[in-house]
N, C-alpha and C positions, 0 to 999 in steps of 0.2 A: 045389166052390164057387170061383168066380173073382172076385177083388176088384180085378182090374186094370181100371181105368176110363179111364185115359189111354193114348194111343198111345205108341210107343217114344220119340218126340221129347220127351215129357214128362220123361224122365230128364234131358235137357240143361237144360230150363227149371227143373226142381226144383233141380239143382245150382247153376245161376246164381243163383237166388233165395236158396238157402242161403248161398252164399259171400258175396254182397253184404251181406245183412242180418246174418250172423254177424260179418262184419268190422266193420260199424257198431256192433254191440252189444258186441263183445269188445274193441274198441280201447282204451277207457279203463282197464279192469282190467289189460290187457296192459301199457300204458304205465306204470301205477302200480307194477306188479311190476318192470318194467324199471328204473325209477328207484330203487326201494327196493334192488335188487341192485347198481346202479351206485354209489350212495352208501354202500353197505355199512351200511345202517340195520338195527337189530335186527328180528328176525322179529316180525311182528304190528304193526309200526309203521303207523299210519294216515297214508298219504301222499295229499295232495290235489294234483291237477294244477293247479287254480286258484291255490292258495297259492304255488305255485312259478312262476307266470306262464306256464303251459302251456295250450294249447287243450284244452278238454274237450268231447266230444260230449254228455255228460250236461247240461252247462250250456247248450250251444247248442240241442239238440233238446228238452230237457225230459224229465220222467219218463214222461209218457204216450206220447210218441213212441218212447222207448227200450223201453218195454213192447211197443209195436206191432212194433218190430224183432225182439224175442225171439219174438213170436207168428209173424211171417212167416218166421223161421228154421225153426220147426217146420212151417209150411205147406210150405216148400221140401223138407224131408225127407219129408213125407207125399206130395207130388206125385211125388217120386222113387220112393218105395215102391210107390205105386199105379199106376205106369206099366208097360206090358207090356215083356217082353224081346223081342229081335229074333226069337227063335225061342221061341214059347210052346207048351209041351206039358205032358202030365201029369207028367213028371219034374220040370220046373221048378216046377209047382204043388206037388208033394210036397216039394221042397227049401224052397220058400217056407213051407209049413206047418211043417216041422220047424224052420226058423229062427225063426218066431214062437214056437213052443213053447219052444225052448231059451232064447231071449232073455227071455221072461217068467219062466221058472223061474230063470234066472241072476240076473235083477234082483231077484226075490222073495227068493232065498237071500241075495244081497248086502245087501239092505235089512234082513233079519232079523239077519244077523251084525252089521252096523253098529249096529243098534238094541240088540242085546245087549251090544256092547262099550261103547257110550256111551248110556245110558238117556235123557240129556237132549238127544240129538241130534234135530233136526227137519229133515225133508226136505220141501221144497216140491214142488208138482206139476211145476214146470219141471225140477227135478233128476230126478225119476222118469221123466218123459217123455223127456228127453234121453238118459238111460241106456238106456231101453227101445228107443228108435228107433235109437240108435247101436249097441247090441248087435245088433239085428236086421240092420242093414246090414252089419256086420262078419261076422256068422255066415253070412249069405246069400252074401256075396262069397267067403268061404273055401270053403263047400260047393259053390258053383258052379265055382270054379277047380279043385276036386279031382275033377271029372268025368273 
């Protein structure tokens, strides 16, 4: 079974989409963490960029557009995952399948352990998808480099 539906240049497009929209989505939380650390505020302090006179993407773009940025981040990762390698053969397909299996099993075990450690923890679909896709990309890259 071959799920690679995009040509090899789709990897570059997927990475570009991912970097652009991840940067737009993650900028505000990064800046809030940066200023909390810079001002040496206690852990867990709610820091608002707007209250301190700083530009906020959340305020400028709104909640719906920020949600779209998060969705497009996943789309970029999926385009990358579904793009062909330069040399596509049975061995690459085997590596890809093993990477899918290991990432799913790893994320399932991690979710189970985190659930057992903290019964009131809630994981959204966004968290699970990002862990699953990120784990796949890392495992596939490591397996491919170990050839």
